[in-house]
Each structure stands twice: as structure tokens, then as C-alpha cells.
C-alpha positions in Angstrom: -39.0 -36.4 -25.3 -37.7 -34.6 -28.4 -36.1 -32.0 -26.2 -34.2 -34.6 -24.2 -33.0 -36.3 -27.3 -31.8 -33.0 -28.6 -29.9 -32.2 -25.5 -28.1 -35.6 -25.6 -27.1 -35.0 -29.1 -23.3 -33.9 -29.6 -22.5 -30.4 -30.8 -21.0 -30.7 -34.2 -17.2 -30.7 -34.2 -16.9 -30.7 -30.4 -18.1 -34.1 -29.5 -19.8 -32.8 -26.4 -23.5 -32.8 -25.8 -25.8 -29.8 -25.1 -26.7 -31.6 -21.8 -23.0 -31.7 -20.8 -22.6 -28.0 -21.6 -25.7 -27.2 -19.4 -24.3 -29.5 -16.5 -20.9 -27.7 -16.8 -22.5 -24.2 -16.8 -24.6 -25.0 -13.7 -21.5 -26.7 -12.0 -19.4 -23.6 -12.7 -22.0 -21.1 -11.4 -22.8 -23.1 -8.2 -19.0 -23.7 -7.7 -18.2 -20.0 -8.0 -20.8 -19.3 -5.3 -19.5 -22.1 -3.2 -16.0 -20.8 -3.4 -17.0 -17.4 -2.5 -18.9 -18.6 0.5 -15.9 -20.9 1.6 -13.7 -17.8 1.4 -16.0 -15.7 3.4 -16.1 -18.4 6.1 -12.3 -18.8 6.2 -11.8 -15.0 6.5 -14.2 -14.8 9.3 -12.5 -17.7 11.1 -9.1 -16.1 10.6 -10.5 -12.8 11.9 -11.8 -14.5 15.1 -8.4 -15.9 15.6 -7.0 -12.4 15.5 -4.8 -12.9 12.5 -3.4 -9.6 11.1 -5.6 -8.2 8.2 -2.8 -8.4 5.6 -2.2 -12.1 6.2 -6.0 -12.8 6.1 -6.1 -11.0 2.7 -3.1 -13.0 1.4 -4.3 -16.3 2.6 -7.9 -15.7 1.4 -6.7 -14.9 -2.2 -4.4 -17.7 -2.3 -6.9 -20.3 -1.0 -9.4 -18.8 -3.5 -7.0 -19.3 -6.5 -6.3 -22.9 -5.5 -10.0 -23.6 -5.2 -10.8 -22.1 -8.5 -8.1 -24.4 -10.1 -9.9 -27.5 -8.6 -13.3 -26.1 -9.8 -11.9 -25.6 -13.3 -10.6 -29.3 -13.4 -14.0 -30.5 -11.9 -16.0 -28.6 -14.7 -13.7 -30.2 -17.4 -14.7 -33.5 -15.8 -18.4 -32.8 -16.3 -17.6 -32.2 -20.0 -16.2 -35.7 -20.4 -12.5 -34.5 -20.5 -10.2 -36.8 -18.6 -9.2 -35.2 -15.3 -5.9 -36.9 -15.1 -4.8 -35.7 -18.5 -5.9 -32.2 -17.6 -3.7 -32.4 -14.7 -0.8 -33.6 -16.6 -1.4 -30.9 -19.2 -1.5 -28.1 -16.6 1.7 -29.5 -15.0 3.3 -29.6 -18.3 2.2 -26.1 -18.9 3.5 -24.8 -15.7 6.9 -26.6 -16.5 7.0 -24.9 -19.7 6.4 -21.4 -18.2 9.2 -21.8 -15.7 11.5 -23.2 -18.5 10.8 -20.2 -20.6 12.2 -17.9 -17.9 9.0 -16.7 -16.1 10.5 -17.5 -12.7 9.3 -14.1 -11.6 5.9 -15.6 -10.9 7.3 -17.9 -8.3 9.6 -15.2 -6.9 6.5 -12.8 -6.4 4.6 -15.7 -4.8 7.3 -16.6 -2.3 7.9 -12.9 -1.6 4.2 -12.5 -0.9 4.4 -15.2 1.7 7.3 -13.6 3.4 5.4 -10.2 3.5 2.2 -11.8 4.7 4.3 -13.7 7.5 6.8 -11.0 8.6 4.5 -8.0 7.8 7.0 -5.2 7.1 3.7 -3.6 5.8 0.2 -4.1 7.0 -3.4 -3.1 5.9 -4.2 0.6 5.9 -0.7 1.6 6.7 1.0 4.4 4.5 4.3 3.3 3.1 6.8 4.4 0.5 8.2 1.6 -1.6 9.8 1.2 -5.1 9.2 5.0 -5.6 5.5 5.0 -4.7 3.7 6.2 -1.6 0.3 5.3 -0.6 -2.0 3.3 1.8 -1.8 -0.5 1.7 -5.2 -1.8 0.5 -4.4 -5.5 -0.2 -1.8 -8.2 -0.8 -2.3 -10.6 -3.8 -0.4 -13.6 -4.6 1.8 -11.7 -7.1 1.4 -8.1 -6.0 0.7 -5.5 -3.3 -1.9 -2.9 -3.7 -1.5 0.7 -2.7 -3.9 3.7 -2.9 -2.2 7.1 -3.2 -3.2 10.2 -1.5 -4.7 11.5 -4.9 -6.7 8.2 -5.3 -4.6 6.4 -7.8 -4.6 2.6 -7.6 -1.1 1.0 -7.9 0.0 -2.5 -7.9 3.7 -3.3 -7.0 5.2 -6.9 -7.6 5.7 -8.6 -4.3 9.5 -9.2 -5.1 10.0 -5.4 -5.4 8.2 -4.8 -2.2 10.3 -7.5 -0.4 13.6 -6.5 -2.1 13.4 -2.8 -2.0 14.1 -0.3 0.9 10.7 0.4 2.5 9.6 3.5 4.6 6.5 2.8 6.8 5.1 6.2 7.8 2.3 5.0 10.1 3.9 1.9 11.9 5.2 3.9 14.9 2.6 5.5 17.3 4.2 8.9 17.3 6.4 11.0 14.7 8.2 14.2 14.9 7.1 17.2 12.8 9.9 19.2 11.3 9.2 22.7 10.0 12.0 24.8 8.6 11.9 28.8 8.7 14.4 31.4 8.2 14.9 34.7 10.1 16.7 37.8 9.2 20.5 38.2 10.1 19.4 41.7 11.5 16.6 40.3 13.7 16.6 39.1 17.3 17.5 35.3 17.1 16.8 34.6 20.7 13.4 36.3 20.4 12.5 34.3 17.4 13.4 31.0 19.2 11.4 31.9 22.2 8.4 32.9 20.2 8.5 29.7 18.2 8.9 27.6 21.4 5.9 29.4 23.0 3.8 28.7 19.9 4.7 24.9 20.0 4.0 24.5 23.7 0.5 26.1 23.4 -0.5 23.9 20.6 -3.0 21.2 21.5 -1.7 17.8 20.1 1.9 18.6 20.5 3.2 16.0 23.0 5.1 17.2 26.1 7.3 14.0 26.1 9.5 14.3 24.1 9.3 18.1 24.5 9.2 20.4 21.5 12.4 22.2 20.4 13.6 24.9 18.2 17.1 24.5 16.8 19.5 26.5 14.5 20.2 24.4 11.5 22.0 26.7 9.1 23.7 30.0 8.6 22.4 30.4 5.1 23.1 33.1 2.5 20.0 35.2 3.2 18.8 33.9 6.6 19.5 32.1 9.7 17.5 28.9 9.4 15.6 27.4 12.3 13.9 24.1 12.5 10.7 23.7 14.7 10.5 20.2 16.1 7.4 18.8 17.7 6.5 15.2 18.6 2.8 14.2 17.7 0.6 11.2 17.6 1.0 9.7 14.0 -2.6 10.3 13.1 -2.3 14.0 13.8 1.0 14.4 11.8 -0.2 16.2 8.7 -2.8 18.2 10.7 -0.2 19.7 13.1 2.4 20.1 10.4 0.1 22.2 8.4 -0.9 24.2 11.3 2.7 25.0 12.5 3.8 26.0 8.9 0.9 28.3 8.6 1.1 29.9 12.1 4.8 30.4 12.3 4.4 32.8 9.6 1.5 34.6 11.1 3.2 34.7 14.6 6.5 36.0 13.3 4.7 38.7 11.3 2.8 39.8 14.4 6.0 39.9 16.4 7.8 42.0 13.6 10.2 39.3 12.9 11.2 39.2 9.3 11.3 35.9 7.3 13.6 37.0 4.4 13.4 35.6 0.9 16.5 34.6 -1.1 18.3 37.6 -2.3 21.7 38.4 -4.0 23.6 41.7 -4.2 25.3 42.6 -7.5 28.0 45.2 -7.6 28.8 46.6 -11.1 32.0 48.4 -11.7 32.4 51.1 -14.3 35.3 50.4 -16.8 
């Protein structure tokens, strides 16, 4: 009985009983568990409806934020704080935030909605935006998440993603590999082109349609520059680009075709 009376006593200066604190803590823990369960069920339902992964991620995080706000208000109610006044205070706070020039938050939220709806980016796609390149790992209410090739985690405000030129490297099913190489002016240009073409046609993974090609791109100071062009499936892009870059050097060496390095002739006159 003494324990119950103690719990019912108010905490000095707070005007809240220990019992209310315990109820609020239990409500908070159970509420967090319930919110997480609801989000899991919602995402599973959206997945069954074949909604794109990026939109599922965005909606899940937005609904989660809304549910946590309601949970916060409900916990305040268990502490005896008037919910109506809490809502009024939150609304007033939001009004002050906007009035003090933090409209960027609303801009990011609206941009996030447009990104999730129109999907210029999608989950697991590799994109370049706002000066950063990486794989899309998520879309929050305020920012998009990228993971760079060297495993850096980057967040970019949604308004910058929506308002900046964006390069999507993996959206299309095929891409063209371009590898530049120079040959000596004194060498046999046609032979070099034929050898490069033969190498491309024999490589597994290089598509036949569109066919590979080798073109002369520049008559440079020290070399005649060629560009080897090969269409590949997007997932094979870097593997085949690396293979071509390495093997064109080995193939030209074997055929005795010189790949010249930049050089300059200096003539000195005696005075």
C-alpha cells in the first residue's frame, strides 16, 4: 500500500506523479513497437502491390514520422498535459519555423514527393547528382541517400536532387563503352583499326547489335587517336571497359603497333 501511495505522489516541481511517469514510459515503448509493426505491414502491403522500392521507402518514412507525432501527443496526454494545447503549441511552433525563413524543409518535403512519384532515381540505381556519384539507398522526407563506390554515405537535400541536372548511369538496359587509344603516325592506321575491331568482336559480352566500332577521333600532336566503341549490358559496363583498356595495350604490343607517349621536339639555335 505504501508503494502505491508513493507512486501516486507528485514529483516535486513537476506536478506529475511517479505513476504517470511509469504509464507514459510503458506507453512510449509499446507505441514505438506498434509503429514499427504498422510500418512493416504497410511496406509489405505496398510491396505486394508492386509499388516501386523508392516510393515504398519514402511513404514508409513519411507515415512513420506522422505516427510518431501522434504517439508523442498521446504520451503527453498520459502525463496529464492537455492534448489540445499541445496541438496548438506544435502548430504555433511550425508557424514560427516557417515565419523565420526555414521554408527549405517544406521545399525538401515537396521535392521528395515529386521524386517518389516520378522516380528520376530509384533504389539501387547509380546516379550522379549535385556533384556526387553513388548508388541510391533510400529516400527520406528531407533527403536522398547515396552510397559511393568507396563506401561513403551521403545525404543530399531533396530539393537539390529535384532541381539539379541528374545523370542516371544504370536506368537504361545497355550502355556504350568508349576507350581511347593513340597510335603512332608512322604506324599502319588501317591495321590498327582492323586489330582493334577483331578484338572487340571476339569479346564475350560485347553486343552484336548495335555492332562495335573503331573510329578516328583526333589527329593529335603525338598520335592518331582512336576510340573503341562497344555496346554492352549495363551490369557488364565496368568489367568490359577494364578488359578493353588492358587488352588493347597487350594486343597492340603483340602486333608491333606503337602507342606513343606525348613528346615535344625542341630545336636550339646557336647565337
